[in-house]
Z-matrix of the N, CA and C atoms (Angstrom, degrees):
N
C 1 1.527
C 2 1.463 1 110.01
N 3 1.328 2 119.21 1 143.43
C 4 1.540 3 120.42 2 178.66
C 5 1.511 4 104.73 3 -89.10
N 6 1.346 5 110.86 4 155.51
C 7 1.396 6 119.76 5 -179.51
C 8 1.571 7 110.39 6 -76.53
N 9 1.264 8 121.39 7 153.16
C 10 1.500 9 121.44 8 -173.25
C 11 1.433 10 115.56 9 -55.24
N 12 1.351 11 114.74 10 -26.21
C 13 1.560 12 114.02 11 -173.56
C 14 1.609 13 110.03 12 -92.40
N 15 1.212 14 116.57 13 -1.62
C 16 1.437 15 114.78 14 177.54
C 17 1.506 16 113.88 15 -88.78
N 18 1.264 17 116.73 16 140.20
C 19 1.479 18 118.35 17 178.41
C 20 1.523 19 109.51 18 -87.02
N 21 1.292 20 116.30 19 159.56
C 22 1.443 21 124.00 20 177.62
C 23 1.425 22 110.61 21 -116.12
N 24 1.287 23 118.18 22 139.28
C 25 1.529 24 121.82 23 -176.45
C 26 1.537 25 106.72 24 -123.67
N 27 1.247 26 118.46 25 129.32
C 28 1.394 27 120.02 26 175.26
C 29 1.532 28 111.64 27 -98.49
N 30 1.313 29 113.21 28 123.77
C 31 1.584 30 117.05 29 177.70
C 32 1.497 31 112.34 30 -141.71
N 33 1.306 32 112.31 31 152.06
C 34 1.466 33 119.23 32 -175.39
C 35 1.587 34 108.63 33 -91.43
N 36 1.287 35 109.56 34 145.41
C 37 1.479 36 116.16 35 173.60
C 38 1.557 37 104.74 36 -89.22
N 39 1.277 38 112.57 37 128.47
C 40 1.450 39 119.04 38 -171.78
C 41 1.602 40 113.68 39 -62.47
N 42 1.387 41 113.86 40 -40.51
C 43 1.364 42 121.22 41 -178.76
C 44 1.588 43 115.38 42 -68.16
N 45 1.277 44 111.20 43 -43.96
C 46 1.526 45 115.62 44 -171.10
C 47 1.612 46 113.31 45 -101.33
N 48 1.371 47 114.50 46 -24.96
C 49 1.388 48 120.88 47 -174.84
C 50 1.604 49 115.12 48 75.89
N 51 1.298 50 110.49 49 9.12
C 52 1.583 51 115.53 50 -176.30
C 53 1.545 52 105.60 51 -91.97
N 54 1.266 53 115.62 52 122.91
C 55 1.433 54 120.46 53 175.61
C 56 1.491 55 115.20 54 -58.48
N 57 1.279 56 119.46 55 146.44
C 58 1.463 57 118.78 56 179.21
C 59 1.501 58 106.58 57 -135.52
N 60 1.252 59 116.22 58 145.86
C 61 1.490 60 124.77 59 179.70
C 62 1.526 61 112.30 60 -106.29
N 63 1.245 62 120.89 61 132.72
C 64 1.491 63 124.52 62 179.38
C 65 1.543 64 112.51 63 -166.97
N 66 1.354 65 115.30 64 159.39
C 67 1.467 66 118.19 65 179.24
C 68 1.559 67 107.48 66 -62.15
N 69 1.313 68 112.04 67 166.31
C 70 1.494 69 118.67 68 -178.66
C 71 1.497 70 114.57 69 -75.91
N 72 1.334 71 119.03 70 -3.01
C 73 1.527 72 121.56 71 175.83
C 74 1.522 73 109.30 72 -80.16
N 75 1.301 74 120.92 73 1.01
C 76 1.466 75 122.97 74 170.85
C 77 1.563 76 113.62 75 98.91
N 78 1.425 77 116.16 76 -13.89
C 79 1.392 78 122.04 77 178.69
C 80 1.565 79 108.90 78 -72.00
N 81 1.250 80 118.27 79 124.07
C 82 1.512 81 119.76 80 177.07
C 83 1.484 82 108.41 81 -93.39
N 84 1.304 83 116.83 82 118.51
C 85 1.517 84 124.81 83 -175.10
C 86 1.580 85 105.74 84 -85.68
N 87 1.236 86 118.86 85 -57.14
C 88 1.503 87 122.38 86 -169.18
C 89 1.452 88 104.98 87 -128.71
N 90 1.379 89 116.56 88 143.28
C 91 1.406 90 122.54 89 171.24
C 92 1.457 91 106.77 90 -112.35
N 93 1.366 92 120.16 91 101.42
C 94 1.413 93 124.57 92 -177.32
C 95 1.574 94 109.67 93 -126.36
N 96 1.394 95 110.76 94 150.52
C 97 1.468 96 115.76 95 174.30
C 98 1.462 97 112.82 96 -75.18
N 99 1.345 98 119.01 97 131.98
C 100 1.315 99 120.03 98 -179.95
C 101 1.587 100 115.17 99 -108.71
N 102 1.320 101 115.99 100 145.21
C 103 1.504 102 119.66 101 179.68
C 104 1.541 103 106.77 102 -73.82
N 105 1.259 104 115.41 103 128.48
C 106 1.556 105 119.61 104 -177.03
C 107 1.494 106 114.87 105 -66.37
N 108 1.339 107 117.07 106 -30.68
C 109 1.510 108 121.57 107 -173.18
C 110 1.531 109 105.85 108 -88.48
N 111 1.247 110 119.32 109 -43.30
C 112 1.519 111 118.52 110 -175.07
C 113 1.529 112 117.34 111 -99.84
N 114 1.319 113 116.89 112 -11.05
C 115 1.481 114 125.31 113 -178.33
C 116 1.515 115 108.82 114 57.79
N 117 1.330 116 115.71 115 35.49
C 118 1.511 117 122.03 116 173.81
C 119 1.522 118 104.98 117 -115.47
N 120 1.353 119 114.56 118 156.41
C 121 1.482 120 119.44 119 175.90
C 122 1.474 121 105.69 120 -62.32
N 123 1.448 122 112.59 121 141.31
C 124 1.487 123 121.09 122 177.46
C 125 1.500 124 107.93 123 -80.04
N 126 1.331 125 116.60 124 149.68
C 127 1.467 126 124.53 125 170.67
C 128 1.461 127 112.26 126 -89.27
N 129 1.172 128 120.52 127 164.85
C 130 1.473 129 127.69 128 -175.33
C 131 1.499 130 106.00 129 -56.53
N 132 1.234 131 124.25 130 -39.33
C 133 1.390 132 129.86 131 -176.36
C 134 1.564 133 111.95 132 -67.56
N 135 1.440 134 113.06 133 -36.67
C 136 1.441 135 118.92 134 179.35
C 137 1.519 136 111.96 135 -77.03
N 138 1.209 137 122.64 136 -27.81
C 139 1.438 138 128.22 137 -174.09
C 140 1.611 139 109.74 138 -73.18
N 141 1.300 140 116.38 139 -37.19
C 142 1.477 141 120.13 140 177.68
C 143 1.504 142 109.52 141 -98.96
N 144 1.364 143 110.51 142 117.33
C 145 1.530 144 115.61 143 -177.57
C 146 1.591 145 109.58 144 -92.95
N 147 1.353 146 109.17 145 86.25
C 148 1.427 147 114.89 146 -175.42
C 149 1.549 148 110.44 147 -85.35
N 150 1.400 149 113.58 148 0.14
C 151 1.416 150 117.16 149 174.94
C 152 1.521 151 106.96 150 -135.34
N 153 1.364 152 112.45 151 86.24
C 154 1.477 153 117.82 152 -175.15
C 155 1.592 154 106.39 153 -71.15
N 156 1.317 155 113.79 154 143.42
C 157 1.536 156 120.15 155 -171.56
C 158 1.536 157 111.23 156 -75.82
N 159 1.344 158 119.29 157 -44.34
C 160 1.495 159 115.94 158 -175.77
C 161 1.416 160 116.27 159 -60.76
N 162 1.347 161 118.97 160 -52.40
C 163 1.541 162 115.31 161 175.43
C 164 1.404 163 114.06 162 -61.72
N 165 1.276 164 124.96 163 -35.05
C 166 1.453 165 125.92 164 171.84
C 167 1.444 166 110.55 165 -55.69
N 168 1.294 167 117.89 166 -48.95
C 169 1.473 168 120.95 167 -174.47
C 170 1.600 169 109.74 168 -66.70
N 171 1.286 170 115.26 169 -39.50
C 172 1.442 171 117.18 170 177.58
C 173 1.559 172 111.12 171 -63.43
N 174 1.251 173 112.67 172 -41.01
C 175 1.541 174 117.43 173 -175.59
C 176 1.550 175 104.14 174 -72.59
N 177 1.341 176 123.61 175 -34.12
C 178 1.425 177 120.76 176 177.96
C 179 1.458 178 113.04 177 -71.07
N 180 1.381 179 118.14 178 -38.41
C 181 1.428 180 120.36 179 175.03
C 182 1.545 181 113.59 180 -61.45
N 183 1.415 182 116.45 181 -28.31
C 184 1.417 183 118.11 182 176.73
C 185 1.527 184 109.68 183 -86.88
N 186 1.259 185 115.80 184 11.96
C 187 1.550 186 120.40 185 179.10
C 188 1.443 187 113.90 186 61.37
N 189 1.320 188 113.44 187 41.12
C 190 1.511 189 120.97 188 -174.69
C 191 1.686 190 106.17 189 -120.26
N 192 1.192 191 117.37 190 163.32
C 193 1.491 192 119.50 191 175.55
C 194 1.563 193 109.81 192 -63.20
N 195 1.302 194 112.67 193 133.45
C 196 1.418 195 114.30 194 -178.74
C 197 1.529 196 119.34 195 -68.90
N 198 1.328 197 110.54 196 -15.10
C 199 1.446 198 116.74 197 -179.79
C 200 1.470 199 115.39 198 -86.29
N 201 1.467 200 113.45 199 -49.29
C 202 1.516 201 115.87 200 -174.33
C 203 1.501 202 110.36 201 -106.64
N 204 1.380 203 115.29 202 -20.86
C 205 1.433 204 118.84 203 -177.36
C 206 1.529 205 117.22 204 73.83
N 207 1.374 206 118.92 205 6.22
C 208 1.393 207 123.67 206 -174.21
C 209 1.671 208 110.98 207 -110.34
N 210 1.339 209 111.64 208 -43.66
C 211 1.446 210 115.49 209 -177.05
C 212 1.570 211 112.21 210 -79.95
N 213 1.375 212 117.21 211 148.08
C 214 1.367 213 123.02 212 -176.94
C 215 1.585 214 105.78 213 -76.13
N 216 1.272 215 111.97 214 139.39
C 217 1.433 216 119.28 215 -179.71
C 218 1.585 217 117.44 216 -88.19
N 219 1.363 218 112.99 217 -18.92
C 220 1.448 219 122.85 218 -176.28
C 221 1.421 220 107.14 219 -113.39
N 222 1.426 221 115.46 220 142.62
C 223 1.398 222 125.57 221 163.51
C 224 1.532 223 108.41 222 -106.62
N 225 1.178 224 123.02 223 94.56
C 226 1.535 225 125.30 224 -170.49
C 227 1.535 226 106.97 225 101.81
N 228 1.395 227 110.44 226 -143.38
C 229 1.489 228 119.10 227 -172.07
C 230 1.521 229 109.06 228 -87.39
N 231 1.274 230 122.67 229 -52.71
C 232 1.449 231 129.49 230 179.43
C 233 1.485 232 119.49 231 -127.83
N 234 1.276 233 120.36 232 -2.97
C 235 1.376 234 126.02 233 -176.69
C 236 1.762 235 107.31 234 -75.86
N 237 1.322 236 115.68 235 111.52
C 238 1.433 237 118.15 236 -178.93
C 239 1.493 238 107.23 237 -77.44
N 240 1.407 239 117.79 238 137.61
C 241 1.441 240 120.79 239 178.83
C 242 1.547 241 110.51 240 -72.29
N 243 1.326 242 115.00 241 152.73
C 244 1.438 243 117.48 242 177.83
C 245 1.524 244 118.63 243 -60.74
N 246 1.406 245 113.81 244 -37.47
C 247 1.456 246 121.75 245 173.53
C 248 1.507 247 108.39 246 -146.50
N 249 1.324 248 113.55 247 160.63
C 250 1.464 249 119.03 248 179.30
C 251 1.526 250 106.38 249 -72.93
N 252 1.340 251 117.53 250 138.12
C 253 1.443 252 121.72 251 177.14
C 254 1.506 253 112.17 252 -74.26
N 255 1.324 254 124.01 253 -14.75
C 256 1.376 255 128.45 254 179.19
C 257 1.454 256 116.18 255 -90.36
N 258 1.335 257 116.36 256 -59.26
C 259 1.440 258 122.28 257 -176.52
C 260 1.523 259 114.29 258 -108.95
N 261 1.315 260 120.62 259 4.40
C 262 1.409 261 126.99 260 174.22
C 263 1.513 262 113.08 261 63.69
N 264 1.321 263 119.78 262 22.31
C 265 1.467 264 117.96 263 172.59
C 266 1.551 265 117.59 264 -67.84
N 267 1.246 266 120.25 265 132.72
C 268 1.397 267 119.61 266 -176.13
C 269 1.533 268 108.77 267 -74.77
N 270 1.363 269 114.29 268 124.18
C 271 1.502 270 116.06 269 178.44
C 272 1.494 271 112.25 270 -115.78
N 273 1.349 272 118.27 271 6.10
C 274 1.484 273 120.61 272 179.53
C 275 1.475 274 114.39 273 -68.86
N 276 1.419 275 118.20 274 -9.74
C 277 1.428 276 117.29 275 -178.25
C 278 1.545 277 116.36 276 -79.52
N 279 1.348 278 113.61 277 -2.35
C 280 1.503 279 115.64 278 -168.21
C 281 1.535 280 105.89 279 -64.92
N 282 1.365 281 112.86 280 155.35
C 283 1.490 282 126.36 281 174.31
C 284 1.497 283 109.91 282 -132.40
N 285 1.289 284 118.66 283 60.52
C 286 1.491 285 118.05 284 -171.76
C 287 1.586 286 107.33 285 -72.97
N 288 1.361 287 119.82 286 -36.24
C 289 1.419 288 123.83 287 175.87
C 290 1.459 289 109.92 288 55.27
N 291 1.426 290 117.82 289 -128.71
C 292 1.410 291 121.17 290 -173.92
C 293 1.596 292 113.06 291 -99.46
N 294 1.288 293 115.55 292 8.77
C 295 1.473 294 123.72 293 -177.20
C 296 1.596 295 107.89 294 -58.36
N 297 1.363 296 114.64 295 -58.11
C 298 1.489 297 117.41 296 -177.00
C 299 1.532 298 114.10 297 -57.96
N 300 1.408 299 116.63 298 -36.73
C 301 1.483 300 115.73 299 179.79
C 302 1.523 301 110.24 300 -70.09
N 303 1.360 302 117.35 301 -41.26
C 304 1.598 303 117.99 302 173.19
C 305 1.518 304 110.04 303 -57.81
N 306 1.241 305 123.27 304 -47.52
C 307 1.426 306 124.36 305 -177.97
C 308 1.560 307 109.22 306 -62.07
N 309 1.297 308 115.65 307 -36.79
C 310 1.550 309 118.26 308 -175.61
C 311 1.539 310 105.19 309 -69.65
N 312 1.260 311 114.38 310 -44.35
C 313 1.555 312 118.58 311 -174.05
C 314 1.658 313 104.28 312 -64.62
N 315 1.399 314 113.39 313 -41.50
C 316 1.474 315 116.32 314 179.57
C 317 1.565 316 110.70 315 -59.54
N 318 1.328 317 114.38 316 -54.44
C 319 1.472 318 115.68 317 -176.21
C 320 1.549 319 113.85 318 -65.55
N 321 1.353 320 117.18 319 -44.46
C 322 1.439 321 117.81 320 179.83
C 323 1.518 322 114.05 321 -64.09
N 324 1.368 323 112.84 322 -40.50
C 325 1.410 324 116.44 323 176.39
C 326 1.546 325 114.06 324 -62.78
N 327 1.381 326 117.22 325 -31.17
C 328 1.512 327 119.75 326 -178.47
C 329 1.492 328 107.49 327 -79.20
N 330 1.325 329 121.00 328 -20.88
C 331 1.496 330 125.69 329 178.35
C 332 1.526 331 107.34 330 -85.19
N 333 1.331 332 116.22 331 -49.38
C 334 1.414 333 112.56 332 -169.87
C 335 1.560 334 118.40 333 -79.26
N 336 1.361 335 114.05 334 -33.22
C 337 1.451 336 120.39 335 179.42
C 338 1.454 337 114.58 336 -55.10
N 339 1.360 338 119.17 337 -48.19
C 340 1.481 339 119.60 338 174.74
C 341 1.476 340 114.39 339 -61.85
N 342 1.320 341 115.35 340 -44.65
C 343 1.504 342 122.88 341 -178.00
C 344 1.549 343 105.11 342 -60.12
N 345 1.358 344 121.01 343 -47.19
C 346 1.448 345 120.72 344 179.09
C 347 1.519 346 111.88 345 -54.54
N 348 1.227 347 114.78 346 -44.10
C 349 1.482 348 123.33 347 -177.02
C 350 1.549 349 108.62 348 -62.85
N 351 1.312 350 113.86 349 -50.20
C 352 1.455 351 119.54 350 -175.15
C 353 1.598 352 108.79 351 -66.65
N 354 1.265 353 119.57 352 -46.33
C 355 1.465 354 123.37 353 -179.00
C 356 1.571 355 107.87 354 -63.53
N 357 1.294 356 121.40 355 -38.76
C 358 1.356 357 123.63 356 -178.79
C 359 1.547 358 116.50 357 -68.81
N 360 1.386 359 109.89 358 -41.61
C 361 1.487 360 114.43 359 172.63
C 362 1.501 361 114.54 360 -70.37
N 363 1.248 362 122.99 361 -44.53
C 364 1.397 363 127.25 362 179.60
C 365 1.422 364 118.18 363 -68.51
N 366 1.357 365 119.57 364 -48.04
C 367 1.409 366 123.20 365 -171.96
C 368 1.521 367 115.36 366 -109.37
N 369 1.233 368 120.20 367 -18.76
C 370 1.481 369 125.75 368 -177.50
C 371 1.525 370 113.65 369 46.51
N 372 1.268 371 117.81 370 58.93
C 373 1.455 372 117.07 371 -177.90
C 374 1.586 373 112.52 372 -77.32
N 375 1.315 374 116.15 373 167.24
C 376 1.427 375 115.78 374 179.63
C 377 1.633 376 110.01 375 -61.74
N 378 1.311 377 119.43 376 147.37
C 379 1.484 378 119.91 377 -178.89
C 380 1.533 379 110.13 378 -53.77
N 381 1.326 380 121.91 379 -50.26
C 382 1.494 381 116.69 380 -179.64
C 383 1.450 382 119.33 381 -60.14
N 384 1.433 383 117.29 382 -35.75
C 385 1.380 384 119.12 383 171.01
C 386 1.515 385 115.50 384 -61.29
N 387 1.293 386 110.85 385 -45.80
C 388 1.424 387 117.25 386 178.73
C 389 1.528 388 112.86 387 -58.22
N 390 1.304 389 112.72 388 -48.73
C 391 1.457 390 120.39 389 -178.28
C 392 1.659 391 110.04 390 -64.56
N 393 1.313 392 114.37 391 -37.56
C 394 1.434 393 121.76 392 -177.04
C 395 1.571 394 105.94 393 -64.59
N 396 1.369 395 115.54 394 -54.17
C 397 1.430 396 114.38 395 -174.61
C 398 1.564 397 115.03 396 -67.44
N 399 1.360 398 113.46 397 -33.48
C 400 1.336 399 112.99 398 -176.98
C 401 1.587 400 115.43 399 -83.00
N 402 1.385 401 114.93 400 -18.60
C 403 1.468 402 117.40 401 168.49
C 404 1.479 403 112.28 402 -66.52
N 405 1.358 404 116.60 403 -40.99
C 406 1.353 405 124.81 404 -176.54
C 407 1.558 406 107.51 405 -68.91
N 408 1.267 407 120.63 406 -43.37
C 409 1.480 408 126.78 407 175.92
C 410 1.510 409 111.19 408 -63.78
N 411 1.305 410 119.25 409 -40.90
C 412 1.457 411 122.55 410 175.34
C 413 1.390 412 117.29 411 -60.46
N 414 1.425 413 112.49 412 -49.64
C 415 1.491 414 120.92 413 172.77
C 416 1.487 415 115.58 414 -57.46
N 417 1.334 416 115.74 415 -43.90
C 418 1.574 417 120.27 416 -178.35
C 419 1.495 418 107.02 417 -66.50
N 420 1.248 419 116.66 418 -45.88
C 421 1.576 420 117.40 419 -177.97
C 422 1.481 421 108.84 420 -66.08
N 423 1.262 422 120.25 421 -38.77
C 424 1.494 423 120.97 422 -177.74
C 425 1.469 424 107.25 423 -70.24
N 426 1.311 425 126.77 424 -39.02
C 427 1.398 426 127.67 425 176.98
C 428 1.578 427 111.71 426 -67.40
N 429 1.266 428 117.09 427 -33.61
C 430 1.448 429 120.84 428 175.74
C 431 1.600 430 113.13 429 -68.90
N 432 1.346 431 111.98 430 -46.38
C 433 1.492 432 114.70 431 -175.22
C 434 1.446 433 116.96 432 -83.11
N 435 1.329 434 121.12 433 -23.41
C 436 1.436 435 122.98 434 -177.98
C 437 1.532 436 116.73 435 -57.84
N 438 1.333 437 119.82 436 -52.63
C 439 1.469 438 120.08 437 175.60
C 440 1.519 439 114.53 438 -66.24
N 441 1.238 440 114.15 439 -32.89
C 442 1.546 441 114.72 440 178.74
C 443 1.542 442 112.73 441 -74.00
N 444 1.324 443 115.16 442 -31.66
C 445 1.471 444 114.72 443 -178.70
C 446 1.549 445 107.38 444 -81.68
N 447 1.318 446 117.50 445 -28.86
C 448 1.508 447 120.52 446 174.38
C 449 1.643 448 105.45 447 -62.46
N 450 1.346 449 116.46 448 -49.55
C 451 1.434 450 119.12 449 178.88
C 452 1.609 451 110.27 450 -54.03
N 453 1.232 452 114.12 451 -41.04
C 454 1.482 453 124.08 452 -175.13
C 455 1.582 454 105.71 453 -64.66
N 456 1.283 455 118.33 454 -50.30
C 457 1.458 456 124.50 455 -178.31
C 458 1.589 457 104.71 456 -61.04
N 459 1.248 458 117.67 457 -51.15
C 460 1.514 459 118.13 458 -175.57
C 461 1.583 460 106.99 459 -63.69
N 462 1.374 461 120.04 460 -34.32
C 463 1.503 462 117.68 461 174.74
C 464 1.453 463 114.10 462 -63.25
N 465 1.331 464 115.50 463 -40.86
C 466 1.430 465 120.61 464 -176.95
C 467 1.526 466 109.10 465 -68.90
N 468 1.300 467 122.44 466 -34.53
C 469 1.467 468 125.86 467 172.87
C 470 1.501 469 108.41 468 -64.60
N 471 1.350 470 119.27 469 -45.98
C 472 1.420 471 125.32 470 -178.52
C 473 1.633 472 105.60 471 -59.59
N 474 1.205 473 116.26 472 -48.59
C 475 1.480 474 124.22 473 -171.31
C 476 1.519 475 110.34 474 -62.54
N 477 1.442 476 114.25 475 -47.94
C 478 1.448 477 118.61 476 179.57
C 479 1.456 478 117.07 477 -86.57
N 480 1.363 479 114.40 478 7.74
C 481 1.511 480 116.76 479 179.17
C 482 1.495 481 116.01 480 64.73
N 483 1.267 482 115.75 481 33.08
C 484 1.493 483 121.82 482 -173.61
C 485 1.644 484 107.49 483 -83.87
N 486 1.243 485 111.49 484 148.03
C 487 1.532 486 115.60 485 -176.15
C 488 1.501 487 110.16 486 63.30
N 489 1.204 488 120.22 487 -134.88
C 490 1.502 489 122.86 488 -176.75
C 491 1.429 490 114.95 489 -90.93
N 492 1.370 491 120.40 490 8.90
C 493 1.472 492 124.58 491 -176.70
C 494 1.509 493 112.55 492 -73.79
N 495 1.304 494 118.06 493 -12.42
C 496 1.466 495 120.37 494 178.36
C 497 1.504 496 117.61 495 -74.51
N 498 1.217 497 117.11 496 -13.52
C 499 1.476 498 122.99 497 177.54
C 500 1.566 499 111.50 498 -84.01
N 501 1.314 500 109.79 499 117.47
C 502 1.562 501 116.78 500 -176.69
C 503 1.411 502 116.34 501 -117.54
N 504 1.413 503 118.54 502 28.40
C 505 1.355 504 123.37 503 -170.92
C 506 1.600 505 107.01 504 -79.44
N 507 1.345 506 119.09 505 132.59
C 508 1.482 507 126.76 506 176.55
C 509 1.475 508 113.67 507 72.77
N 510 1.318 509 124.88 508 22.25
C 511 1.370 510 121.18 509 179.75
C 512 1.568 511 106.99 510 -100.61
N 513 1.270 512 118.00 511 146.97
C 514 1.468 513 119.88 512 171.72
C 515 1.540 514 108.30 513 -96.71
N 516 1.368 515 117.23 514 157.59
C 517 1.466 516 123.18 515 179.21
C 518 1.480 517 109.28 516 -64.96
N 519 1.367 518 114.01 517 148.84
C 520 1.472 519 116.42 518 178.19
C 521 1.510 520 111.11 519 -67.78
N 522 1.236 521 117.41 520 148.65
C 523 1.532 522 123.51 521 -179.82
C 524 1.493 523 110.96 522 -85.01
């Protein structure tokens, strides 16, 4: 332990990229792995990524369980099941709230706005025809993306142990 008057310097080791903490006099006391976001030492649970984000996001977008990828995550259109029917992972902890709706609006808007401009400039359809086609297209894309983006948000929350997803007591490993 360093005395209260000593300053601590964080420096990276060029060969390993592992941050080390030590006093300014150059003597390295401890070699510990540091969390990049909080600049605090990582715990054992944080160093082992047993819930990788990319596969979980892919599974969530496919509306499958972020843990096993086999069980359905929804009971109906947007109702998240309480637990996965295959691996028994608790999913009732999710707090997706308005995030999927905002992401859906963002994505559909970025798809439809340029298409609307291109179709209007190239073909000059009647305003009611243009509005009719693009309203149907906007609703169809929104209905397609909304459950997928909700699954993606739930999967991100599960992967990063947000909310109550950090508790892993009594779960068996996925098969």
